[in-house]
CHARMM internal coordinates of N, CA and C (Angstrom, degrees):
IC EDIT
DIST 1 N 1 CA 1.4796
DIST 1 CA 1 C 1.5633
ANGL 1 N 1 CA 1 C 110.85
DIST 1 C 2 N 1.2934
ANGL 1 CA 1 C 2 N 115.57
DIHE 1 N 1 CA 1 C 2 N -38.67
DIST 2 N 2 CA 1.4625
ANGL 1 C 2 N 2 CA 116.96
DIHE 1 CA 1 C 2 N 2 CA 178.70
DIST 2 CA 2 C 1.4811
ANGL 2 N 2 CA 2 C 112.72
DIHE 1 C 2 N 2 CA 2 C -64.36
DIST 2 C 3 N 1.3208
ANGL 2 CA 2 C 3 N 118.63
DIHE 2 N 2 CA 2 C 3 N -38.68
DIST 3 N 3 CA 1.4477
ANGL 2 C 3 N 3 CA 121.59
DIHE 2 CA 2 C 3 N 3 CA 177.84
DIST 3 CA 3 C 1.5239
ANGL 3 N 3 CA 3 C 111.21
DIHE 2 C 3 N 3 CA 3 C -63.75
DIST 3 C 4 N 1.3483
ANGL 3 CA 3 C 4 N 112.14
DIHE 3 N 3 CA 3 C 4 N -43.97
DIST 4 N 4 CA 1.5169
ANGL 3 C 4 N 4 CA 114.64
DIHE 3 CA 3 C 4 N 4 CA 177.92
DIST 4 CA 4 C 1.4938
ANGL 4 N 4 CA 4 C 111.94
DIHE 3 C 4 N 4 CA 4 C -61.31
DIST 4 C 5 N 1.3587
ANGL 4 CA 4 C 5 N 119.35
DIHE 4 N 4 CA 4 C 5 N -41.15
DIST 5 N 5 CA 1.4273
ANGL 4 C 5 N 5 CA 121.46
DIHE 4 CA 4 C 5 N 5 CA 178.83
DIST 5 CA 5 C 1.5302
ANGL 5 N 5 CA 5 C 112.26
DIHE 4 C 5 N 5 CA 5 C -65.76
DIST 5 C 6 N 1.2721
ANGL 5 CA 5 C 6 N 115.94
DIHE 5 N 5 CA 5 C 6 N -39.30
DIST 6 N 6 CA 1.5079
ANGL 5 C 6 N 6 CA 119.54
DIHE 5 CA 5 C 6 N 6 CA 176.68
DIST 6 CA 6 C 1.4963
ANGL 6 N 6 CA 6 C 110.84
DIHE 5 C 6 N 6 CA 6 C -58.24
DIST 6 C 7 N 1.2913
ANGL 6 CA 6 C 7 N 115.39
DIHE 6 N 6 CA 6 C 7 N -43.87
DIST 7 N 7 CA 1.5393
ANGL 6 C 7 N 7 CA 118.66
DIHE 6 CA 6 C 7 N 7 CA 179.62
DIST 7 CA 7 C 1.4940
ANGL 7 N 7 CA 7 C 109.30
DIHE 6 C 7 N 7 CA 7 C -65.50
DIST 7 C 8 N 1.3758
ANGL 7 CA 7 C 8 N 117.29
DIHE 7 N 7 CA 7 C 8 N -45.70
DIST 8 N 8 CA 1.4090
ANGL 7 C 8 N 8 CA 118.21
DIHE 7 CA 7 C 8 N 8 CA 179.27
DIST 8 CA 8 C 1.5386
ANGL 8 N 8 CA 8 C 113.02
DIHE 7 C 8 N 8 CA 8 C -63.04
DIST 8 C 9 N 1.3315
ANGL 8 CA 8 C 9 N 118.28
DIHE 8 N 8 CA 8 C 9 N -36.66
DIST 9 N 9 CA 1.4356
ANGL 8 C 9 N 9 CA 119.94
DIHE 8 CA 8 C 9 N 9 CA 175.99
DIST 9 CA 9 C 1.4735
ANGL 9 N 9 CA 9 C 112.49
DIHE 8 C 9 N 9 CA 9 C -63.01
DIST 9 C 10 N 1.3296
ANGL 9 CA 9 C 10 N 118.46
DIHE 9 N 9 CA 9 C 10 N -41.87
DIST 10 N 10 CA 1.4621
ANGL 9 C 10 N 10 CA 122.95
DIHE 9 CA 9 C 10 N 10 CA -179.94
DIST 10 CA 10 C 1.5984
ANGL 10 N 10 CA 10 C 108.64
DIHE 9 C 10 N 10 CA 10 C -65.65
DIST 10 C 11 N 1.3332
ANGL 10 CA 10 C 11 N 117.40
DIHE 10 N 10 CA 10 C 11 N -41.63
DIST 11 N 11 CA 1.4431
ANGL 10 C 11 N 11 CA 120.06
DIHE 10 CA 10 C 11 N 11 CA 178.28
DIST 11 CA 11 C 1.5689
ANGL 11 N 11 CA 11 C 110.75
DIHE 10 C 11 N 11 CA 11 C -62.26
DIST 11 C 12 N 1.2889
ANGL 11 CA 11 C 12 N 114.83
DIHE 11 N 11 CA 11 C 12 N -44.22
DIST 12 N 12 CA 1.4576
ANGL 11 C 12 N 12 CA 119.54
DIHE 11 CA 11 C 12 N 12 CA -177.91
DIST 12 CA 12 C 1.5371
ANGL 12 N 12 CA 12 C 108.42
DIHE 11 C 12 N 12 CA 12 C -66.55
DIST 12 C 13 N 1.2929
ANGL 12 CA 12 C 13 N 119.61
DIHE 12 N 12 CA 12 C 13 N -43.80
DIST 13 N 13 CA 1.4963
ANGL 12 C 13 N 13 CA 122.16
DIHE 12 CA 12 C 13 N 13 CA 178.46
DIST 13 CA 13 C 1.4949
ANGL 13 N 13 CA 13 C 109.52
DIHE 12 C 13 N 13 CA 13 C -57.97
DIST 13 C 14 N 1.3478
ANGL 13 CA 13 C 14 N 119.73
DIHE 13 N 13 CA 13 C 14 N -42.83
DIST 14 N 14 CA 1.3824
ANGL 13 C 14 N 14 CA 123.74
DIHE 13 CA 13 C 14 N 14 CA -179.74
DIST 14 CA 14 C 1.5553
ANGL 14 N 14 CA 14 C 110.40
DIHE 13 C 14 N 14 CA 14 C -65.30
DIST 14 C 15 N 1.3141
ANGL 14 CA 14 C 15 N 116.58
DIHE 14 N 14 CA 14 C 15 N -42.38
DIST 15 N 15 CA 1.4843
ANGL 14 C 15 N 15 CA 119.55
DIHE 14 CA 14 C 15 N 15 CA 177.87
DIST 15 CA 15 C 1.5382
ANGL 15 N 15 CA 15 C 108.64
DIHE 14 C 15 N 15 CA 15 C -63.02
DIST 15 C 16 N 1.3223
ANGL 15 CA 15 C 16 N 117.57
DIHE 15 N 15 CA 15 C 16 N -44.57
DIST 16 N 16 CA 1.4222
ANGL 15 C 16 N 16 CA 118.46
DIHE 15 CA 15 C 16 N 16 CA -179.89
DIST 16 CA 16 C 1.5218
ANGL 16 N 16 CA 16 C 112.91
DIHE 15 C 16 N 16 CA 16 C -61.37
DIST 16 C 17 N 1.3402
ANGL 16 CA 16 C 17 N 116.10
DIHE 16 N 16 CA 16 C 17 N -44.00
DIST 17 N 17 CA 1.4237
ANGL 16 C 17 N 17 CA 123.75
DIHE 16 CA 16 C 17 N 17 CA 176.28
DIST 17 CA 17 C 1.5448
ANGL 17 N 17 CA 17 C 111.44
DIHE 16 C 17 N 17 CA 17 C -55.59
DIST 17 C 18 N 1.2999
ANGL 17 CA 17 C 18 N 113.63
DIHE 17 N 17 CA 17 C 18 N -50.63
DIST 18 N 18 CA 1.4853
ANGL 17 C 18 N 18 CA 121.23
DIHE 17 CA 17 C 18 N 18 CA -178.43
DIST 18 CA 18 C 1.5334
ANGL 18 N 18 CA 18 C 110.50
DIHE 17 C 18 N 18 CA 18 C -60.18
DIST 18 C 19 N 1.3267
ANGL 18 CA 18 C 19 N 117.41
DIHE 18 N 18 CA 18 C 19 N -44.00
DIST 19 N 19 CA 1.4719
ANGL 18 C 19 N 19 CA 119.97
DIHE 18 CA 18 C 19 N 19 CA -172.00
DIST 19 CA 19 C 1.5399
ANGL 19 N 19 CA 19 C 108.65
DIHE 18 C 19 N 19 CA 19 C -74.65
DIST 19 C 20 N 1.3665
ANGL 19 CA 19 C 20 N 117.74
DIHE 19 N 19 CA 19 C 20 N -31.04
DIST 20 N 20 CA 1.4641
ANGL 19 C 20 N 20 CA 118.19
DIHE 19 CA 19 C 20 N 20 CA 178.07
DIST 20 CA 20 C 1.5078
ANGL 20 N 20 CA 20 C 113.11
DIHE 19 C 20 N 20 CA 20 C -75.97
DIST 20 C 21 N 1.3050
ANGL 20 CA 20 C 21 N 117.14
DIHE 20 N 20 CA 20 C 21 N -12.18
DIST 21 N 21 CA 1.5089
ANGL 20 C 21 N 21 CA 120.90
DIHE 20 CA 20 C 21 N 21 CA 177.18
DIST 21 CA 21 C 1.5820
ANGL 21 N 21 CA 21 C 106.83
DIHE 20 C 21 N 21 CA 21 C -73.49
DIST 21 C 22 N 1.3194
ANGL 21 CA 21 C 22 N 117.59
DIHE 21 N 21 CA 21 C 22 N -30.11
DIST 22 N 22 CA 1.4337
ANGL 21 C 22 N 22 CA 119.99
DIHE 21 CA 21 C 22 N 22 CA -173.55
DIST 22 CA 22 C 1.5997
ANGL 22 N 22 CA 22 C 113.02
DIHE 21 C 22 N 22 CA 22 C -112.78
DIST 22 C 23 N 1.3177
ANGL 22 CA 22 C 23 N 114.60
DIHE 22 N 22 CA 22 C 23 N -8.45
DIST 23 N 23 CA 1.4531
ANGL 22 C 23 N 23 CA 119.56
DIHE 22 CA 22 C 23 N 23 CA 173.69
DIST 23 CA 23 C 1.4929
ANGL 23 N 23 CA 23 C 111.89
DIHE 22 C 23 N 23 CA 23 C -133.43
DIST 23 C 24 N 1.3201
ANGL 23 CA 23 C 24 N 117.39
DIHE 23 N 23 CA 23 C 24 N -178.30
DIST 24 N 24 CA 1.4057
ANGL 23 C 24 N 24 CA 120.14
DIHE 23 CA 23 C 24 N 24 CA -179.84
DIST 24 CA 24 C 1.5471
ANGL 24 N 24 CA 24 C 108.01
DIHE 23 C 24 N 24 CA 24 C -84.38
DIST 24 C 25 N 1.3387
ANGL 24 CA 24 C 25 N 116.79
DIHE 24 N 24 CA 24 C 25 N 161.01
DIST 25 N 25 CA 1.4345
ANGL 24 C 25 N 25 CA 123.78
DIHE 24 CA 24 C 25 N 25 CA 174.44
DIST 25 CA 25 C 1.5536
ANGL 25 N 25 CA 25 C 113.21
DIHE 24 C 25 N 25 CA 25 C -59.19
DIST 25 C 26 N 1.2780
ANGL 25 CA 25 C 26 N 113.63
DIHE 25 N 25 CA 25 C 26 N -23.97
DIST 26 N 26 CA 1.4975
ANGL 25 C 26 N 26 CA 119.59
DIHE 25 CA 25 C 26 N 26 CA -178.46
DIST 26 CA 26 C 1.5121
ANGL 26 N 26 CA 26 C 113.93
DIHE 25 C 26 N 26 CA 26 C -100.07
DIST 26 C 27 N 1.3396
ANGL 26 CA 26 C 27 N 116.53
DIHE 26 N 26 CA 26 C 27 N 7.89
DIST 27 N 27 CA 1.4768
ANGL 26 C 27 N 27 CA 117.92
DIHE 26 CA 26 C 27 N 27 CA 177.93
DIST 27 CA 27 C 1.5618
ANGL 27 N 27 CA 27 C 109.14
DIHE 26 C 27 N 27 CA 27 C -66.59
DIST 27 C 28 N 1.2610
ANGL 27 CA 27 C 28 N 113.97
DIHE 27 N 27 CA 27 C 28 N 155.26
DIST 28 N 28 CA 1.4693
ANGL 27 C 28 N 28 CA 120.42
DIHE 27 CA 27 C 28 N 28 CA -177.98
DIST 28 CA 28 C 1.5050
ANGL 28 N 28 CA 28 C 112.70
DIHE 27 C 28 N 28 CA 28 C -53.16
DIST 28 C 29 N 1.3699
ANGL 28 CA 28 C 29 N 115.87
DIHE 28 N 28 CA 28 C 29 N -46.69
DIST 29 N 29 CA 1.4501
ANGL 28 C 29 N 29 CA 121.36
DIHE 28 CA 28 C 29 N 29 CA -176.58
DIST 29 CA 29 C 1.5328
ANGL 29 N 29 CA 29 C 109.54
DIHE 28 C 29 N 29 CA 29 C -67.25
DIST 29 C 30 N 1.3575
ANGL 29 CA 29 C 30 N 117.55
DIHE 29 N 29 CA 29 C 30 N -40.26
DIST 30 N 30 CA 1.5041
ANGL 29 C 30 N 30 CA 120.05
DIHE 29 CA 29 C 30 N 30 CA 179.73
DIST 30 CA 30 C 1.5245
ANGL 30 N 30 CA 30 C 107.48
DIHE 29 C 30 N 30 CA 30 C -63.81
DIST 30 C 31 N 1.2895
ANGL 30 CA 30 C 31 N 118.88
DIHE 30 N 30 CA 30 C 31 N -42.55
DIST 31 N 31 CA 1.4897
ANGL 30 C 31 N 31 CA 119.99
DIHE 30 CA 30 C 31 N 31 CA -178.42
DIST 31 CA 31 C 1.4930
ANGL 31 N 31 CA 31 C 107.93
DIHE 30 C 31 N 31 CA 31 C -66.86
DIST 31 C 32 N 1.2869
ANGL 31 CA 31 C 32 N 120.21
DIHE 31 N 31 CA 31 C 32 N -39.99
DIST 32 N 32 CA 1.5388
ANGL 31 C 32 N 32 CA 122.75
DIHE 31 CA 31 C 32 N 32 CA 178.90
DIST 32 CA 32 C 1.5433
ANGL 32 N 32 CA 32 C 108.92
DIHE 31 C 32 N 32 CA 32 C -60.98
DIST 32 C 33 N 1.3198
ANGL 32 CA 32 C 33 N 115.10
DIHE 32 N 32 CA 32 C 33 N -47.78
DIST 33 N 33 CA 1.4836
ANGL 32 C 33 N 33 CA 117.02
DIHE 32 CA 32 C 33 N 33 CA 179.21
DIST 33 CA 33 C 1.5591
ANGL 33 N 33 CA 33 C 111.79
DIHE 32 C 33 N 33 CA 33 C -65.44
DIST 33 C 34 N 1.2480
ANGL 33 CA 33 C 34 N 118.91
DIHE 33 N 33 CA 33 C 34 N -35.55
DIST 34 N 34 CA 1.4100
ANGL 33 C 34 N 34 CA 120.70
DIHE 33 CA 33 C 34 N 34 CA 178.60
DIST 34 CA 34 C 1.5045
ANGL 34 N 34 CA 34 C 112.83
DIHE 33 C 34 N 34 CA 34 C -68.47
DIST 34 C 35 N 1.3172
ANGL 34 CA 34 C 35 N 115.89
DIHE 34 N 34 CA 34 C 35 N -38.54
DIST 35 N 35 CA 1.4800
ANGL 34 C 35 N 35 CA 118.92
DIHE 34 CA 34 C 35 N 35 CA 172.72
DIST 35 CA 35 C 1.5339
ANGL 35 N 35 CA 35 C 114.49
DIHE 34 C 35 N 35 CA 35 C -63.41
DIST 35 C 36 N 1.3291
ANGL 35 CA 35 C 36 N 114.50
DIHE 35 N 35 CA 35 C 36 N -39.70
DIST 36 N 36 CA 1.4687
ANGL 35 C 36 N 36 CA 122.42
DIHE 35 CA 35 C 36 N 36 CA -178.68
DIST 36 CA 36 C 1.5561
ANGL 36 N 36 CA 36 C 105.84
DIHE 35 C 36 N 36 CA 36 C -67.41
DIST 36 C 37 N 1.3200
ANGL 36 CA 36 C 37 N 118.52
DIHE 36 N 36 CA 36 C 37 N -40.17
DIST 37 N 37 CA 1.4381
ANGL 36 C 37 N 37 CA 122.21
DIHE 36 CA 36 C 37 N 37 CA 178.78
DIST 37 CA 37 C 1.5512
ANGL 37 N 37 CA 37 C 110.35
DIHE 36 C 37 N 37 CA 37 C -65.23
DIST 37 C 38 N 1.3115
ANGL 37 CA 37 C 38 N 113.17
DIHE 37 N 37 CA 37 C 38 N -41.36
DIST 38 N 38 CA 1.5445
ANGL 37 C 38 N 38 CA 116.91
DIHE 37 CA 37 C 38 N 38 CA 177.25
DIST 38 CA 38 C 1.5101
ANGL 38 N 38 CA 38 C 111.62
DIHE 37 C 38 N 38 CA 38 C -59.67
DIST 38 C 39 N 1.2642
ANGL 38 CA 38 C 39 N 115.91
DIHE 38 N 38 CA 38 C 39 N -42.05
DIST 39 N 39 CA 1.4990
ANGL 38 C 39 N 39 CA 119.74
DIHE 38 CA 38 C 39 N 39 CA 178.50
DIST 39 CA 39 C 1.5403
ANGL 39 N 39 CA 39 C 112.47
DIHE 38 C 39 N 39 CA 39 C -63.08
DIST 39 C 40 N 1.3521
ANGL 39 CA 39 C 40 N 114.60
DIHE 39 N 39 CA 39 C 40 N -45.15
DIST 40 N 40 CA 1.4927
ANGL 39 C 40 N 40 CA 119.05
DIHE 39 CA 39 C 40 N 40 CA 177.55
DIST 40 CA 40 C 1.5117
ANGL 40 N 40 CA 40 C 109.50
DIHE 39 C 40 N 40 CA 40 C -58.77
DIST 40 C 41 N 1.3239
ANGL 40 CA 40 C 41 N 115.29
DIHE 40 N 40 CA 40 C 41 N -47.98
DIST 41 N 41 CA 1.4691
ANGL 40 C 41 N 41 CA 121.37
DIHE 40 CA 40 C 41 N 41 CA -179.54
DIST 41 CA 41 C 1.4930
ANGL 41 N 41 CA 41 C 112.04
DIHE 40 C 41 N 41 CA 41 C -58.31
DIST 41 C 42 N 1.3091
ANGL 41 CA 41 C 42 N 115.46
DIHE 41 N 41 CA 41 C 42 N -43.26
DIST 42 N 42 CA 1.4983
ANGL 41 C 42 N 42 CA 119.16
DIHE 41 CA 41 C 42 N 42 CA 179.88
DIST 42 CA 42 C 1.5086
ANGL 42 N 42 CA 42 C 111.77
DIHE 41 C 42 N 42 CA 42 C -65.36
DIST 42 C 43 N 1.3305
ANGL 42 CA 42 C 43 N 115.53
DIHE 42 N 42 CA 42 C 43 N -39.87
DIST 43 N 43 CA 1.4847
ANGL 42 C 43 N 43 CA 121.10
DIHE 42 CA 42 C 43 N 43 CA 178.33
DIST 43 CA 43 C 1.5096
ANGL 43 N 43 CA 43 C 108.07
DIHE 42 C 43 N 43 CA 43 C -62.39
DIST 43 C 44 N 1.2656
ANGL 43 CA 43 C 44 N 118.93
DIHE 43 N 43 CA 43 C 44 N -44.48
DIST 44 N 44 CA 1.4097
ANGL 43 C 44 N 44 CA 125.37
DIHE 43 CA 43 C 44 N 44 CA -178.39
DIST 44 CA 44 C 1.5697
ANGL 44 N 44 CA 44 C 109.51
DIHE 43 C 44 N 44 CA 44 C -61.31
DIST 44 C 45 N 1.3361
ANGL 44 CA 44 C 45 N 112.80
DIHE 44 N 44 CA 44 C 45 N -51.47
DIST 45 N 45 CA 1.4679
ANGL 44 C 45 N 45 CA 118.89
DIHE 44 CA 44 C 45 N 45 CA 179.52
DIST 45 CA 45 C 1.5015
ANGL 45 N 45 CA 45 C 112.63
DIHE 44 C 45 N 45 CA 45 C -60.70
DIST 45 C 46 N 1.2977
ANGL 45 CA 45 C 46 N 119.34
DIHE 45 N 45 CA 45 C 46 N -37.35
DIST 46 N 46 CA 1.4761
ANGL 45 C 46 N 46 CA 121.20
DIHE 45 CA 45 C 46 N 46 CA 178.08
DIST 46 CA 46 C 1.6070
ANGL 46 N 46 CA 46 C 110.26
DIHE 45 C 46 N 46 CA 46 C -66.33
DIST 46 C 47 N 1.3173
ANGL 46 CA 46 C 47 N 116.28
DIHE 46 N 46 CA 46 C 47 N -35.62
DIST 47 N 47 CA 1.4628
ANGL 46 C 47 N 47 CA 118.69
DIHE 46 CA 46 C 47 N 47 CA 179.53
DIST 47 CA 47 C 1.5054
ANGL 47 N 47 CA 47 C 110.06
DIHE 46 C 47 N 47 CA 47 C -70.15
DIST 47 C 48 N 1.3591
ANGL 47 CA 47 C 48 N 117.54
DIHE 47 N 47 CA 47 C 48 N -44.61
DIST 48 N 48 CA 1.4184
ANGL 47 C 48 N 48 CA 123.01
DIHE 47 CA 47 C 48 N 48 CA 179.69
DIST 48 CA 48 C 1.5280
ANGL 48 N 48 CA 48 C 111.69
DIHE 47 C 48 N 48 CA 48 C -63.27
DIST 48 C 49 N 1.2863
ANGL 48 CA 48 C 49 N 116.47
DIHE 48 N 48 CA 48 C 49 N -42.50
DIST 49 N 49 CA 1.5201
ANGL 48 C 49 N 49 CA 121.01
DIHE 48 CA 48 C 49 N 49 CA 176.83
DIST 49 CA 49 C 1.5200
ANGL 49 N 49 CA 49 C 108.95
DIHE 48 C 49 N 49 CA 49 C -62.79
DIST 49 C 50 N 1.2646
ANGL 49 CA 49 C 50 N 116.48
DIHE 49 N 49 CA 49 C 50 N -44.30
DIST 50 N 50 CA 1.5157
ANGL 49 C 50 N 50 CA 118.79
DIHE 49 CA 49 C 50 N 50 CA -178.00
DIST 50 CA 50 C 1.5637
ANGL 50 N 50 CA 50 C 107.06
DIHE 49 C 50 N 50 CA 50 C -64.56
DIST 50 C 51 N 1.3099
ANGL 50 CA 50 C 51 N 120.93
DIHE 50 N 50 CA 50 C 51 N -39.95
DIST 51 N 51 CA 1.3983
ANGL 50 C 51 N 51 CA 121.73
DIHE 50 CA 50 C 51 N 51 CA 179.94
DIST 51 CA 51 C 1.5407
ANGL 51 N 51 CA 51 C 110.41
DIHE 50 C 51 N 51 CA 51 C -67.56
DIST 51 C 52 N 1.2710
ANGL 51 CA 51 C 52 N 117.03
DIHE 51 N 51 CA 51 C 52 N -35.05
DIST 52 N 52 CA 1.4456
ANGL 51 C 52 N 52 CA 118.01
DIHE 51 CA 51 C 52 N 52 CA 178.53
DIST 52 CA 52 C 1.5346
ANGL 52 N 52 CA 52 C 113.53
DIHE 51 C 52 N 52 CA 52 C -68.64
DIST 52 C 53 N 1.3766
ANGL 52 CA 52 C 53 N 114.73
DIHE 52 N 52 CA 52 C 53 N -38.20
DIST 53 N 53 CA 1.4361
ANGL 52 C 53 N 53 CA 120.22
DIHE 52 CA 52 C 53 N 53 CA 176.84
DIST 53 CA 53 C 1.5517
ANGL 53 N 53 CA 53 C 110.02
DIHE 52 C 53 N 53 CA 53 C -63.46
DIST 53 C 54 N 1.3948
ANGL 53 CA 53 C 54 N 115.18
DIHE 53 N 53 CA 53 C 54 N -41.36
DIST 54 N 54 CA 1.4892
ANGL 53 C 54 N 54 CA 116.39
DIHE 53 CA 53 C 54 N 54 CA -179.83
DIST 54 CA 54 C 1.4681
ANGL 54 N 54 CA 54 C 110.85
DIHE 53 C 54 N 54 CA 54 C -63.99
DIST 54 C 55 N 1.2920
ANGL 54 CA 54 C 55 N 119.78
DIHE 54 N 54 CA 54 C 55 N -36.24
DIST 55 N 55 CA 1.4702
ANGL 54 C 55 N 55 CA 119.89
DIHE 54 CA 54 C 55 N 55 CA -177.35
DIST 55 CA 55 C 1.5516
ANGL 55 N 55 CA 55 C 111.17
DIHE 54 C 55 N 55 CA 55 C -76.66
DIST 55 C 56 N 1.3377
ANGL 55 CA 55 C 56 N 114.68
DIHE 55 N 55 CA 55 C 56 N -25.24
DIST 56 N 56 CA 1.4904
ANGL 55 C 56 N 56 CA 118.14
DIHE 55 CA 55 C 56 N 56 CA 177.26
DIST 56 CA 56 C 1.5061
ANGL 56 N 56 CA 56 C 112.80
DIHE 55 C 56 N 56 CA 56 C -73.19
DIST 56 C 57 N 1.3172
ANGL 56 CA 56 C 57 N 115.79
DIHE 56 N 56 CA 56 C 57 N -27.24
DIST 57 N 57 CA 1.4549
ANGL 56 C 57 N 57 CA 119.72
DIHE 56 CA 56 C 57 N 57 CA -179.67
DIST 57 CA 57 C 1.4664
ANGL 57 N 57 CA 57 C 113.00
DIHE 56 C 57 N 57 CA 57 C -84.41
END
COOR INIT
IC SEED 1 N 1 CA 1 C
IC BUILD
């Protein structure tokens, strides 16, 4: 799951980068991609935090 999320994060970062080259950072699409990237990053962080807690116990 972590590998999948890492790939999705990279794809979304690239999409965000590409859209901001042709639109403003506050365009509707840039904001949408930014929110989607935030969700992916939060999911990844939750998994990593959970894994760290499991190894600490």
